[in-house]
PDB file of N, CA, C and O in Angstrom:
ATOM      1  N   UNK A   1       0.846  -1.181   0.000  1.00  0.00           N
ATOM      2  CA  UNK A   1       0.000   0.000   0.000  1.00  0.00           C
ATOM      3  C   UNK A   1       0.891   1.243   0.000  1.00  0.00           C
ATOM      4  O   UNK A   1       1.807   1.359   0.813  1.00  0.00           O
ATOM      5  N   UNK A   2       0.619   2.151  -0.899  1.00  0.00           N
ATOM      6  CA  UNK A   2       1.399   3.374  -1.011  1.00  0.00           C
ATOM      7  C   UNK A   2       0.908   4.452  -0.058  1.00  0.00           C
ATOM      8  O   UNK A   2      -0.071   4.278   0.669  1.00  0.00           O
ATOM      9  N   UNK A   3       1.607   5.548  -0.085  1.00  0.00           N
ATOM     10  CA  UNK A   3       1.240   6.690   0.741  1.00  0.00           C
ATOM     11  C   UNK A   3       0.036   7.380   0.104  1.00  0.00           C
ATOM     12  O   UNK A   3       0.067   7.694  -1.086  1.00  0.00           O
ATOM     13  N   UNK A   4      -1.027   7.622   0.881  1.00  0.00           N
ATOM     14  CA  UNK A   4      -2.209   8.280   0.317  1.00  0.00           C
ATOM     15  C   UNK A   4      -1.884   9.666  -0.221  1.00  0.00           C
ATOM     16  O   UNK A   4      -1.021  10.371   0.303  1.00  0.00           O
ATOM     17  N   UNK A   5      -2.585  10.033  -1.263  1.00  0.00           N
ATOM     18  CA  UNK A   5      -2.405  11.352  -1.873  1.00  0.00           C
ATOM     19  C   UNK A   5      -2.705  12.441  -0.839  1.00  0.00           C
ATOM     20  O   UNK A   5      -3.683  12.352  -0.097  1.00  0.00           O
ATOM     21  N   UNK A   6      -1.879  13.436  -0.802  1.00  0.00           N
ATOM     22  CA  UNK A   6      -2.096  14.570   0.088  1.00  0.00           C
ATOM     23  C   UNK A   6      -1.324  14.502   1.388  1.00  0.00           C
ATOM     24  O   UNK A   6      -1.283  15.484   2.129  1.00  0.00           O
ATOM     25  N   UNK A   7      -0.703  13.354   1.686  1.00  0.00           N
ATOM     26  CA  UNK A   7       0.007  13.206   2.956  1.00  0.00           C
ATOM     27  C   UNK A   7       1.166  14.192   3.059  1.00  0.00           C
ATOM     28  O   UNK A   7       1.308  14.875   4.073  1.00  0.00           O
ATOM     29  N   UNK A   8       1.982  14.273   2.037  1.00  0.00           N
ATOM     30  CA  UNK A   8       3.149  15.163   2.079  1.00  0.00           C
ATOM     31  C   UNK A   8       2.703  16.622   2.145  1.00  0.00           C
ATOM     32  O   UNK A   8       3.259  17.415   2.905  1.00  0.00           O
ATOM     33  N   UNK A   9       1.713  16.964   1.356  1.00  0.00           N
ATOM     34  CA  UNK A   9       1.204  18.339   1.351  1.00  0.00           C
ATOM     35  C   UNK A   9       0.641  18.717   2.727  1.00  0.00           C
ATOM     36  O   UNK A   9       0.909  19.806   3.233  1.00  0.00           O
ATOM     37  N   UNK A  10      -0.126  17.827   3.316  1.00  0.00           N
ATOM     38  CA  UNK A  10      -0.689  18.085   4.635  1.00  0.00           C
ATOM     39  C   UNK A  10       0.416  18.166   5.690  1.00  0.00           C
ATOM     40  O   UNK A  10       0.362  19.017   6.578  1.00  0.00           O
ATOM     41  N   UNK A  11       1.404  17.296   5.600  1.00  0.00           N
ATOM     42  CA  UNK A  11       2.519  17.322   6.555  1.00  0.00           C
ATOM     43  C   UNK A  11       3.251  18.657   6.499  1.00  0.00           C
ATOM     44  O   UNK A  11       3.638  19.194   7.537  1.00  0.00           O
ATOM     45  N   UNK A  12       3.444  19.193   5.309  1.00  0.00           N
ATOM     46  CA  UNK A  12       4.108  20.490   5.167  1.00  0.00           C
ATOM     47  C   UNK A  12       3.300  21.604   5.827  1.00  0.00           C
ATOM     48  O   UNK A  12       3.870  22.476   6.482  1.00  0.00           O
ATOM     49  N   UNK A  13       1.986  21.581   5.662  1.00  0.00           N
ATOM     50  CA  UNK A  13       1.124  22.597   6.269  1.00  0.00           C
ATOM     51  C   UNK A  13       1.117  22.446   7.787  1.00  0.00           C
ATOM     52  O   UNK A  13       1.130  23.440   8.512  1.00  0.00           O
ATOM     53  N   UNK A  14       1.096  21.215   8.261  1.00  0.00           N
ATOM     54  CA  UNK A  14       1.120  21.001   9.715  1.00  0.00           C
ATOM     55  C   UNK A  14       2.418  21.512  10.328  1.00  0.00           C
ATOM     56  O   UNK A  14       2.415  21.999  11.458  1.00  0.00           O
ATOM     57  N   UNK A  15       3.516  21.409   9.605  1.00  0.00           N
ATOM     58  CA  UNK A  15       4.790  21.961  10.085  1.00  0.00           C
ATOM     59  C   UNK A  15       4.679  23.484  10.222  1.00  0.00           C
ATOM     60  O   UNK A  15       5.167  24.062  11.194  1.00  0.00           O
ATOM     61  N   UNK A  16       4.044  24.118   9.256  1.00  0.00           N
ATOM     62  CA  UNK A  16       3.898  25.575   9.286  1.00  0.00           C
ATOM     63  C   UNK A  16       3.061  26.001  10.492  1.00  0.00           C
ATOM     64  O   UNK A  16       3.437  26.923  11.216  1.00  0.00           O
ATOM     65  N   UNK A  17       1.930  25.334  10.706  1.00  0.00           N
ATOM     66  CA  UNK A  17       1.043  25.785  11.784  1.00  0.00           C
ATOM     67  C   UNK A  17       1.408  25.204  13.148  1.00  0.00           C
ATOM     68  O   UNK A  17       0.769  25.528  14.149  1.00  0.00           O
ATOM     69  N   UNK A  18       2.428  24.350  13.196  1.00  0.00           N
ATOM     70  CA  UNK A  18       2.843  23.825  14.499  1.00  0.00           C
ATOM     71  C   UNK A  18       3.596  24.866  15.320  1.00  0.00           C
ATOM     72  O   UNK A  18       3.790  24.677  16.521  1.00  0.00           O
ATOM     73  N   UNK A  19       4.023  25.960  14.693  1.00  0.00           N
ATOM     74  CA  UNK A  19       4.654  27.051  15.430  1.00  0.00           C
ATOM     75  C   UNK A  19       3.529  27.811  16.140  1.00  0.00           C
ATOM     76  O   UNK A  19       2.624  28.322  15.481  1.00  0.00           O
ATOM     77  N   UNK A  20       3.574  27.892  17.478  1.00  0.00           N
ATOM     78  CA  UNK A  20       2.454  28.472  18.234  1.00  0.00           C
ATOM     79  C   UNK A  20       2.029  29.869  17.814  1.00  0.00           C
ATOM     80  O   UNK A  20       0.831  30.150  17.770  1.00  0.00           O
ATOM     81  N   UNK A  21       2.968  30.750  17.503  1.00  0.00           N
ATOM     82  CA  UNK A  21       2.572  32.102  17.110  1.00  0.00           C
ATOM     83  C   UNK A  21       1.830  32.117  15.778  1.00  0.00           C
ATOM     84  O   UNK A  21       0.933  32.937  15.579  1.00  0.00           O
ATOM     85  N   UNK A  22       2.191  31.230  14.876  1.00  0.00           N
ATOM     86  CA  UNK A  22       1.473  31.159  13.592  1.00  0.00           C
ATOM     87  C   UNK A  22       0.054  30.661  13.812  1.00  0.00           C
ATOM     88  O   UNK A  22      -0.887  31.148  13.184  1.00  0.00           O
ATOM     89  N   UNK A  23      -0.095  29.703  14.693  1.00  0.00           N
ATOM     90  CA  UNK A  23      -1.439  29.200  14.994  1.00  0.00           C
ATOM     91  C   UNK A  23      -2.271  30.293  15.666  1.00  0.00           C
ATOM     92  O   UNK A  23      -3.465  30.418  15.392  1.00  0.00           O
ATOM     93  N   UNK A  24      -1.660  31.070  16.527  1.00  0.00           N
ATOM     94  CA  UNK A  24      -2.361  32.198  17.159  1.00  0.00           C
ATOM     95  C   UNK A  24      -2.794  33.216  16.108  1.00  0.00           C
ATOM     96  O   UNK A  24      -3.902  33.747  16.176  1.00  0.00           O
ATOM     97  N   UNK A  25      -1.929  33.488  15.144  1.00  0.00           N
ATOM     98  CA  UNK A  25      -2.274  34.431  14.069  1.00  0.00           C
ATOM     99  C   UNK A  25      -3.472  33.921  13.290  1.00  0.00           C
ATOM    100  O   UNK A  25      -4.388  34.689  12.995  1.00  0.00           O
ATOM    101  N   UNK A  26      -3.480  32.646  12.955  1.00  0.00           N
ATOM    102  CA  UNK A  26      -4.629  32.077  12.234  1.00  0.00           C
ATOM    103  C   UNK A  26      -5.912  32.234  13.047  1.00  0.00           C
ATOM    104  O   UNK A  26      -6.971  32.539  12.499  1.00  0.00           O
ATOM    105  N   UNK A  27      -5.809  32.025  14.350  1.00  0.00           N
ATOM    106  CA  UNK A  27      -6.981  32.185  15.215  1.00  0.00           C
ATOM    107  C   UNK A  27      -7.471  33.632  15.227  1.00  0.00           C
ATOM    108  O   UNK A  27      -8.677  33.879  15.225  1.00  0.00           O
ATOM    109  N   UNK A  28      -6.540  34.587  15.241  1.00  0.00           N
ATOM    110  CA  UNK A  28      -6.933  35.998  15.203  1.00  0.00           C
ATOM    111  C   UNK A  28      -7.626  36.360  13.892  1.00  0.00           C
ATOM    112  O   UNK A  28      -8.523  37.201  13.865  1.00  0.00           O
ATOM    113  N   UNK A  29      -7.201  35.716  12.808  1.00  0.00           N
ATOM    114  CA  UNK A  29      -7.771  36.033  11.492  1.00  0.00           C
ATOM    115  C   UNK A  29      -9.059  35.268  11.218  1.00  0.00           C
ATOM    116  O   UNK A  29      -9.709  35.487  10.195  1.00  0.00           O
ATOM    117  N   UNK A  30      -9.421  34.390  12.112  1.00  0.00           N
ATOM    118  CA  UNK A  30     -10.617  33.564  11.912  1.00  0.00           C
ATOM    119  C   UNK A  30     -11.887  34.410  11.795  1.00  0.00           C
ATOM    120  O   UNK A  30     -12.772  34.099  10.998  1.00  0.00           O
ATOM    121  N   UNK A  31     -11.972  35.464  12.580  1.00  0.00           N
ATOM    122  CA  UNK A  31     -13.193  36.267  12.615  1.00  0.00           C
ATOM    123  C   UNK A  31     -13.177  37.466  11.671  1.00  0.00           C
ATOM    124  O   UNK A  31     -14.221  37.877  11.166  1.00  0.00           O
ATOM    125  N   UNK A  32     -11.992  38.023  11.437  1.00  0.00           N
ATOM    126  CA  UNK A  32     -11.922  39.209  10.580  1.00  0.00           C
ATOM    127  C   UNK A  32     -10.503  39.434  10.087  1.00  0.00           C
ATOM    128  O   UNK A  32      -9.541  38.916  10.653  1.00  0.00           O
ATOM    129  N   UNK A  33     -10.393  40.218   9.020  1.00  0.00           N
ATOM    130  CA  UNK A  33      -9.057  40.552   8.529  1.00  0.00           C
ATOM    131  C   UNK A  33      -8.443  41.594   9.455  1.00  0.00           C
ATOM    132  O   UNK A  33      -9.143  42.377  10.096  1.00  0.00           O
ATOM    133  N   UNK A  34      -7.126  41.580   9.504  1.00  0.00           N
ATOM    134  CA  UNK A  34      -6.408  42.482  10.404  1.00  0.00           C
ATOM    135  C   UNK A  34      -5.113  42.944   9.748  1.00  0.00           C
ATOM    136  O   UNK A  34      -4.547  42.255   8.899  1.00  0.00           O
ATOM    137  N   UNK A  35      -4.655  44.124  10.162  1.00  0.00           N
ATOM    138  CA  UNK A  35      -3.348  44.597   9.716  1.00  0.00           C
ATOM    139  C   UNK A  35      -2.294  44.098  10.700  1.00  0.00           C
ATOM    140  O   UNK A  35      -2.618  43.660  11.804  1.00  0.00           O
ATOM    141  N   UNK A  36      -1.039  44.169  10.291  1.00  0.00           N
ATOM    142  CA  UNK A  36       0.048  43.652  11.119  1.00  0.00           C
ATOM    143  C   UNK A  36       0.103  44.358  12.470  1.00  0.00           C
ATOM    144  O   UNK A  36       0.458  43.740  13.474  1.00  0.00           O
ATOM    145  N   UNK A  37      -0.242  45.643  12.506  1.00  0.00           N
ATOM    146  CA  UNK A  37      -0.190  46.374  13.776  1.00  0.00           C
ATOM    147  C   UNK A  37      -1.193  45.816  14.781  1.00  0.00           C
ATOM    148  O   UNK A  37      -0.896  45.756  15.974  1.00  0.00           O
ATOM    149  N   UNK A  38      -2.355  45.413  14.329  1.00  0.00           N
ATOM    150  CA  UNK A  38      -3.343  44.806  15.228  1.00  0.00           C
ATOM    151  C   UNK A  38      -2.866  43.443  15.729  1.00  0.00           C
ATOM    152  O   UNK A  38      -3.102  43.074  16.879  1.00  0.00           O
ATOM    153  N   UNK A  39      -2.201  42.711  14.857  1.00  0.00           N
ATOM    154  CA  UNK A  39      -1.755  41.364  15.216  1.00  0.00           C
ATOM    155  C   UNK A  39      -0.634  41.419  16.241  1.00  0.00           C
ATOM    156  O   UNK A  39      -0.689  40.727  17.257  1.00  0.00           O
ATOM    157  N   UNK A  40       0.379  42.231  15.985  1.00  0.00           N
ATOM    158  CA  UNK A  40       1.507  42.224  16.920  1.00  0.00           C
ATOM    159  C   UNK A  40       1.120  42.806  18.281  1.00  0.00           C
ATOM    160  O   UNK A  40       1.678  42.405  19.303  1.00  0.00           O
ATOM    161  N   UNK A  41       0.184  43.736  18.305  1.00  0.00           N
ATOM    162  CA  UNK A  41      -0.287  44.259  19.587  1.00  0.00           C
ATOM    163  C   UNK A  41      -1.045  43.192  20.381  1.00  0.00           C
ATOM    164  O   UNK A  41      -0.877  43.080  21.595  1.00  0.00           O
ATOM    165  N   UNK A  42      -1.866  42.423  19.701  1.00  0.00           N
ATOM    166  CA  UNK A  42      -2.651  41.375  20.382  1.00  0.00           C
ATOM    167  C   UNK A  42      -1.773  40.237  20.877  1.00  0.00           C
ATOM    168  O   UNK A  42      -2.072  39.623  21.901  1.00  0.00           O
ATOM    169  N   UNK A  43      -0.689  39.949  20.159  1.00  0.00           N
ATOM    170  CA  UNK A  43       0.178  38.832  20.531  1.00  0.00           C
ATOM    171  C   UNK A  43       1.364  39.262  21.391  1.00  0.00           C
ATOM    172  O   UNK A  43       2.107  38.419  21.893  1.00  0.00           O
ATOM    173  N   UNK A  44       1.541  40.568  21.559  1.00  0.00           N
ATOM    174  CA  UNK A  44       2.663  41.104  22.325  1.00  0.00           C
ATOM    175  C   UNK A  44       3.995  40.593  21.769  1.00  0.00           C
ATOM    176  O   UNK A  44       4.860  40.121  22.507  1.00  0.00           O
ATOM    177  N   UNK A  45       4.131  40.704  20.445  1.00  0.00           N
ATOM    178  CA  UNK A  45       5.358  40.322  19.747  1.00  0.00           C
ATOM    179  C   UNK A  45       5.869  41.530  18.976  1.00  0.00           C
ATOM    180  O   UNK A  45       5.129  42.485  18.742  1.00  0.00           O
ATOM    181  N   UNK A  46       7.120  41.483  18.587  1.00  0.00           N
ATOM    182  CA  UNK A  46       7.692  42.558  17.763  1.00  0.00           C
ATOM    183  C   UNK A  46       7.108  42.471  16.353  1.00  0.00           C
ATOM    184  O   UNK A  46       6.787  41.390  15.859  1.00  0.00           O
ATOM    185  N   UNK A  47       6.981  43.638  15.720  1.00  0.00           N
ATOM    186  CA  UNK A  47       6.375  43.684  14.389  1.00  0.00           C
ATOM    187  C   UNK A  47       7.155  42.859  13.378  1.00  0.00           C
ATOM    188  O   UNK A  47       6.553  42.183  12.544  1.00  0.00           O
ATOM    189  N   UNK A  48       8.495  42.898  13.435  1.00  0.00           N
ATOM    190  CA  UNK A  48       9.263  42.162  12.436  1.00  0.00           C
ATOM    191  C   UNK A  48       9.065  40.648  12.587  1.00  0.00           C
ATOM    192  O   UNK A  48       9.096  39.921  11.595  1.00  0.00           O
ATOM    193  N   UNK A  49       8.865  40.175  13.808  1.00  0.00           N
ATOM    194  CA  UNK A  49       8.602  38.747  14.018  1.00  0.00           C
ATOM    195  C   UNK A  49       7.229  38.362  13.471  1.00  0.00           C
ATOM    196  O   UNK A  49       7.075  37.323  12.830  1.00  0.00           O
ATOM    197  N   UNK A  50       6.240  39.209  13.731  1.00  0.00           N
ATOM    198  CA  UNK A  50       4.894  38.945  13.199  1.00  0.00           C
ATOM    199  C   UNK A  50       4.919  38.990  11.672  1.00  0.00           C
ATOM    200  O   UNK A  50       4.286  38.158  11.023  1.00  0.00           O
ATOM    201  N   UNK A  51       5.633  39.939  11.096  1.00  0.00           N
ATOM    202  CA  UNK A  51       5.740  40.024   9.636  1.00  0.00           C
ATOM    203  C   UNK A  51       6.367  38.761   9.061  1.00  0.00           C
ATOM    204  O   UNK A  51       5.940  38.275   8.013  1.00  0.00           O
ATOM    205  N   UNK A  52       7.368  38.234   9.734  1.00  0.00           N
ATOM    206  CA  UNK A  52       7.986  36.981   9.289  1.00  0.00           C
ATOM    207  C   UNK A  52       6.957  35.842   9.302  1.00  0.00           C
ATOM    208  O   UNK A  52       6.838  35.101   8.326  1.00  0.00           O
ATOM    209  N   UNK A  53       6.221  35.707  10.400  1.00  0.00           N
ATOM    210  CA  UNK A  53       5.215  34.642  10.493  1.00  0.00           C
ATOM    211  C   UNK A  53       4.130  34.811   9.430  1.00  0.00           C
ATOM    212  O   UNK A  53       3.667  33.829   8.849  1.00  0.00           O
ATOM    213  N   UNK A  54       3.729  36.052   9.179  1.00  0.00           N
ATOM    214  CA  UNK A  54       2.720  36.308   8.142  1.00  0.00           C
ATOM    215  C   UNK A  54       3.240  35.893   6.769  1.00  0.00           C
ATOM    216  O   UNK A  54       2.487  35.345   5.964  1.00  0.00           O
ATOM    217  N   UNK A  55       4.504  36.145   6.496  1.00  0.00           N
ATOM    218  CA  UNK A  55       5.081  35.738   5.206  1.00  0.00           C
ATOM    219  C   UNK A  55       5.077  34.218   5.072  1.00  0.00           C
ATOM    220  O   UNK A  55       4.741  33.690   4.012  1.00  0.00           O
ATOM    221  N   UNK A  56       5.444  33.519   6.129  1.00  0.00           N
ATOM    222  CA  UNK A  56       5.445  32.051   6.087  1.00  0.00           C
ATOM    223  C   UNK A  56       4.026  31.530   5.838  1.00  0.00           C
ATOM    224  O   UNK A  56       3.830  30.625   5.027  1.00  0.00           O
ATOM    225  N   UNK A  57       3.048  32.096   6.528  1.00  0.00           N
ATOM    226  CA  UNK A  57       1.652  31.680   6.346  1.00  0.00           C
ATOM    227  C   UNK A  57       1.150  32.008   4.937  1.00  0.00           C
ATOM    228  O   UNK A  57       0.419  31.220   4.337  1.00  0.00           O
ATOM    229  N   UNK A  58       1.541  33.163   4.416  1.00  0.00           N
ATOM    230  CA  UNK A  58       1.146  33.555   3.056  1.00  0.00           C
ATOM    231  C   UNK A  58       1.787  32.629   2.029  1.00  0.00           C
ATOM    232  O   UNK A  58       1.119  32.171   1.102  1.00  0.00           O
ATOM    233  N   UNK A  59       3.087  32.350   2.192  1.00  0.00           N
ATOM    234  CA  UNK A  59       3.786  31.466   1.255  1.00  0.00           C
ATOM    235  C   UNK A  59       3.191  30.054   1.273  1.00  0.00           C
ATOM    236  O   UNK A  59       3.221  29.351   0.263  1.00  0.00           O
ATOM    237  N   UNK A  60       2.658  29.649   2.410  1.00  0.00           N
ATOM    238  CA  UNK A  60       2.021  28.334   2.522  1.00  0.00           C
ATOM    239  C   UNK A  60       0.598  28.341   1.964  1.00  0.00           C
ATOM    240  O   UNK A  60      -0.032  27.289   1.854  1.00  0.00           O
ATOM    241  N   UNK A  61       0.095  29.520   1.614  1.00  0.00           N
ATOM    242  CA  UNK A  61      -1.249  29.616   1.048  1.00  0.00           C
ATOM    243  C   UNK A  61      -2.357  29.621   2.082  1.00  0.00           C
ATOM    244  O   UNK A  61      -3.522  29.413   1.743  1.00  0.00           O
ATOM    245  N   UNK A  62      -2.010  29.856   3.339  1.00  0.00           N
ATOM    246  CA  UNK A  62      -3.018  29.832   4.395  1.00  0.00           C
ATOM    247  C   UNK A  62      -3.685  31.181   4.621  1.00  0.00           C
ATOM    248  O   UNK A  62      -4.791  31.250   5.157  1.00  0.00           O
ATOM    249  N   UNK A  63      -3.013  32.254   4.212  1.00  0.00           N
ATOM    250  CA  UNK A  63      -3.605  33.587   4.353  1.00  0.00           C
ATOM    251  C   UNK A  63      -3.451  34.364   3.053  1.00  0.00           C
ATOM    252  O   UNK A  63      -2.601  34.064   2.214  1.00  0.00           O
ATOM    253  N   UNK A  64      -4.294  35.360   2.921  1.00  0.00           N
ATOM    254  CA  UNK A  64      -4.244  36.288   1.793  1.00  0.00           C
ATOM    255  C   UNK A  64      -3.908  37.672   2.330  1.00  0.00           C
ATOM    256  O   UNK A  64      -4.145  37.969   3.500  1.00  0.00           O
ATOM    257  N   UNK A  65      -3.364  38.501   1.477  1.00  0.00           N
ATOM    258  CA  UNK A  65      -3.061  39.881   1.861  1.00  0.00           C
ATOM    259  C   UNK A  65      -3.624  40.814   0.800  1.00  0.00           C
ATOM    260  O   UNK A  65      -3.477  40.577  -0.399  1.00  0.00           O
ATOM    261  N   UNK A  66      -4.274  41.881   1.265  1.00  0.00           N
ATOM    262  CA  UNK A  66      -4.805  42.898   0.361  1.00  0.00           C
ATOM    263  C   UNK A  66      -4.278  44.248   0.813  1.00  0.00           C
ATOM    264  O   UNK A  66      -4.330  44.593   1.994  1.00  0.00           O
ATOM    265  N   UNK A  67      -3.780  44.990  -0.133  1.00  0.00           N
ATOM    266  CA  UNK A  67      -3.256  46.328   0.172  1.00  0.00           C
ATOM    267  C   UNK A  67      -4.395  47.336   0.128  1.00  0.00           C
ATOM    268  O   UNK A  67      -5.213  47.344  -0.791  1.00  0.00           O
ATOM    269  N   UNK A  68      -4.423  48.191   1.157  1.00  0.00           N
ATOM    270  CA  UNK A  68      -5.403  49.274   1.242  1.00  0.00           C
ATOM    271  C   UNK A  68      -4.624  50.545   1.553  1.00  0.00           C
ATOM    272  O   UNK A  68      -4.434  50.903   2.715  1.00  0.00           O
ATOM    273  N   UNK A  69      -4.174  51.222   0.499  1.00  0.00           N
ATOM    274  CA  UNK A  69      -3.307  52.380   0.687  1.00  0.00           C
ATOM    275  C   UNK A  69      -1.972  51.924   1.241  1.00  0.00           C
ATOM    276  O   UNK A  69      -1.302  51.086   0.638  1.00  0.00           O
ATOM    277  N   UNK A  70      -1.580  52.467   2.379  1.00  0.00           N
ATOM    278  CA  UNK A  70      -0.309  52.070   2.985  1.00  0.00           C
ATOM    279  C   UNK A  70      -0.438  50.823   3.845  1.00  0.00           C
ATOM    280  O   UNK A  70       0.572  50.278   4.288  1.00  0.00           O
ATOM    281  N   UNK A  71      -1.642  50.367   4.087  1.00  0.00           N
ATOM    282  CA  UNK A  71      -1.888  49.228   4.969  1.00  0.00           C
ATOM    283  C   UNK A  71      -1.994  47.932   4.187  1.00  0.00           C
ATOM    284  O   UNK A  71      -2.463  47.914   3.048  1.00  0.00           O
ATOM    285  N   UNK A  72      -1.551  46.848   4.813  1.00  0.00           N
ATOM    286  CA  UNK A  72      -1.774  45.508   4.291  1.00  0.00           C
ATOM    287  C   UNK A  72      -2.700  44.806   5.269  1.00  0.00           C
ATOM    288  O   UNK A  72      -2.424  44.736   6.467  1.00  0.00           O
ATOM    289  N   UNK A  73      -3.796  44.291   4.746  1.00  0.00           N
ATOM    290  CA  UNK A  73      -4.759  43.578   5.573  1.00  0.00           C
ATOM    291  C   UNK A  73      -4.672  42.087   5.269  1.00  0.00           C
ATOM    292  O   UNK A  73      -4.687  41.667   4.112  1.00  0.00           O
ATOM    293  N   UNK A  74      -4.581  41.309   6.327  1.00  0.00           N
ATOM    294  CA  UNK A  74      -4.416  39.864   6.210  1.00  0.00           C
ATOM    295  C   UNK A  74      -5.717  39.166   6.574  1.00  0.00           C
ATOM    296  O   UNK A  74      -6.419  39.576   7.499  1.00  0.00           O
ATOM    297  N   UNK A  75      -6.029  38.106   5.834  1.00  0.00           N
ATOM    298  CA  UNK A  75      -7.229  37.311   6.101  1.00  0.00           C
ATOM    299  C   UNK A  75      -6.930  35.850   5.781  1.00  0.00           C
ATOM    300  O   UNK A  75      -5.963  35.534   5.088  1.00  0.00           O
ATOM    301  N   UNK A  76      -7.777  34.973   6.297  1.00  0.00           N
ATOM    302  CA  UNK A  76      -7.619  33.550   6.006  1.00  0.00           C
ATOM    303  C   UNK A  76      -7.921  33.271   4.545  1.00  0.00           C
ATOM    304  O   UNK A  76      -8.817  33.883   3.963  1.00  0.00           O
ATOM    305  N   UNK A  77      -7.186  32.358   3.960  1.00  0.00           N
ATOM    306  CA  UNK A  77      -7.505  31.854   2.630  1.00  0.00           C
ATOM    307  C   UNK A  77      -8.422  30.661   2.871  1.00  0.00           C
ATOM    308  O   UNK A  77      -7.964  29.523   2.984  1.00  0.00           O
ATOM    309  N   UNK A  78      -9.716  30.935   2.947  1.00  0.00           N
ATOM    310  CA  UNK A  78     -10.678  29.908   3.356  1.00  0.00           C
ATOM    311  C   UNK A  78     -10.735  28.728   2.380  1.00  0.00           C
ATOM    312  O   UNK A  78     -11.023  27.602   2.788  1.00  0.00           O
ATOM    313  N   UNK A  79     -10.467  28.976   1.114  1.00  0.00           N
ATOM    314  CA  UNK A  79     -10.478  27.872   0.147  1.00  0.00           C
ATOM    315  C   UNK A  79      -9.372  26.861   0.464  1.00  0.00           C
ATOM    316  O   UNK A  79      -9.613  25.654   0.479  1.00  0.00           O
ATOM    317  N   UNK A  80      -8.161  27.363   0.716  1.00  0.00           N
ATOM    318  CA  UNK A  80      -7.056  26.456   1.038  1.00  0.00           C
ATOM    319  C   UNK A  80      -7.235  25.814   2.412  1.00  0.00           C
ATOM    320  O   UNK A  80      -6.904  24.642   2.592  1.00  0.00           O
ATOM    321  N   UNK A  81      -7.748  26.561   3.375  1.00  0.00           N
ATOM    322  CA  UNK A  81      -8.000  25.992   4.702  1.00  0.00           C
ATOM    323  C   UNK A  81      -8.970  24.824   4.574  1.00  0.00           C
ATOM    324  O   UNK A  81      -8.767  23.771   5.178  1.00  0.00           O
ATOM    325  N   UNK A  82     -10.026  25.014   3.785  1.00  0.00           N
ATOM    326  CA  UNK A  82     -11.009  23.937   3.581  1.00  0.00           C
ATOM    327  C   UNK A  82     -10.357  22.740   2.894  1.00  0.00           C
ATOM    328  O   UNK A  82     -10.625  21.592   3.250  1.00  0.00           O
ATOM    329  N   UNK A  83      -9.502  23.010   1.910  1.00  0.00           N
ATOM    330  CA  UNK A  83      -8.819  21.925   1.199  1.00  0.00           C
ATOM    331  C   UNK A  83      -7.998  21.080   2.172  1.00  0.00           C
ATOM    332  O   UNK A  83      -8.070  19.852   2.139  1.00  0.00           O
ATOM    333  N   UNK A  84      -7.220  21.733   3.036  1.00  0.00           N
ATOM    334  CA  UNK A  84      -6.386  20.990   3.985  1.00  0.00           C
ATOM    335  C   UNK A  84      -7.234  20.275   5.033  1.00  0.00           C
ATOM    336  O   UNK A  84      -6.897  19.176   5.472  1.00  0.00           O
ATOM    337  N   UNK A  85      -8.323  20.901   5.423  1.00  0.00           N
ATOM    338  CA  UNK A  85      -9.244  20.263   6.367  1.00  0.00           C
ATOM    339  C   UNK A  85      -9.827  18.989   5.740  1.00  0.00           C
ATOM    340  O   UNK A  85      -9.921  17.954   6.399  1.00  0.00           O
ATOM    341  N   UNK A  86     -10.212  19.076   4.472  1.00  0.00           N
ATOM    342  CA  UNK A  86     -10.755  17.906   3.775  1.00  0.00           C
ATOM    343  C   UNK A  86      -9.724  16.790   3.648  1.00  0.00           C
ATOM    344  O   UNK A  86     -10.049  15.619   3.844  1.00  0.00           O
ATOM    345  N   UNK A  87      -8.482  17.146   3.322  1.00  0.00           N
ATOM    346  CA  UNK A  87      -7.420  16.143   3.232  1.00  0.00           C
ATOM    347  C   UNK A  87      -7.211  15.481   4.588  1.00  0.00           C
ATOM    348  O   UNK A  87      -7.106  14.258   4.679  1.00  0.00           O
ATOM    349  N   UNK A  88      -7.151  16.295   5.643  1.00  0.00           N
ATOM    350  CA  UNK A  88      -6.969  15.789   6.996  1.00  0.00           C
ATOM    351  C   UNK A  88      -8.073  14.813   7.368  1.00  0.00           C
ATOM    352  O   UNK A  88      -7.804  13.721   7.870  1.00  0.00           O
ATOM    353  N   UNK A  89      -9.323  15.211   7.118  1.00  0.00           N
ATOM    354  CA  UNK A  89     -10.468  14.357   7.430  1.00  0.00           C
ATOM    355  C   UNK A  89     -10.431  13.052   6.614  1.00  0.00           C
ATOM    356  O   UNK A  89     -10.713  11.974   7.137  1.00  0.00           O
ATOM    357  N   UNK A  90     -10.086  13.170   5.353  1.00  0.00           N
ATOM    358  CA  UNK A  90     -10.061  11.994   4.483  1.00  0.00           C
ATOM    359  C   UNK A  90      -8.991  10.996   4.946  1.00  0.00           C
ATOM    360  O   UNK A  90      -9.210   9.785   4.922  1.00  0.00           O
ATOM    361  N   UNK A  91      -7.835  11.517   5.367  1.00  0.00           N
ATOM    362  CA  UNK A  91      -6.758  10.635   5.799  1.00  0.00           C
ATOM    363  C   UNK A  91      -7.045   9.947   7.132  1.00  0.00           C
ATOM    364  O   UNK A  91      -6.601   8.822   7.362  1.00  0.00           O
ATOM    365  N   UNK A  92      -7.773  10.609   7.990  1.00  0.00           N
ATOM    366  CA  UNK A  92      -7.969  10.083   9.338  1.00  0.00           C
ATOM    367  C   UNK A  92      -9.332   9.459   9.599  1.00  0.00           C
ATOM    368  O   UNK A  92      -9.588   8.969  10.699  1.00  0.00           O
ATOM    369  N   UNK A  93     -10.201   9.471   8.612  1.00  0.00           N
ATOM    370  CA  UNK A  93     -11.519   8.831   8.825  1.00  0.00           C
ATOM    371  C   UNK A  93     -11.730   7.712   7.848  1.00  0.00           C
ATOM    372  O   UNK A  93     -12.773   7.059   7.872  1.00  0.00           O
TER     373      UNK A  93
END
């Protein structure tokens, strides 16, 4: 029996969200989009650290960013979140 489709992709995403601050960021974005200043204030982290985590989450396809003038607003990429949730459910049920 081979490795089920999606295992490697899901494992990569789980590595990304296994970092506690990234998981906290995803939780903050669950209800509404936020700018980096709102995120780092809520998490009590330095802005450059939050920006790094946001880049990792964006590169993984878990969040989207939209520019509004000088501000960047971050939100969940609900399509990709659903895709990974479906893969997770399919592998474990």
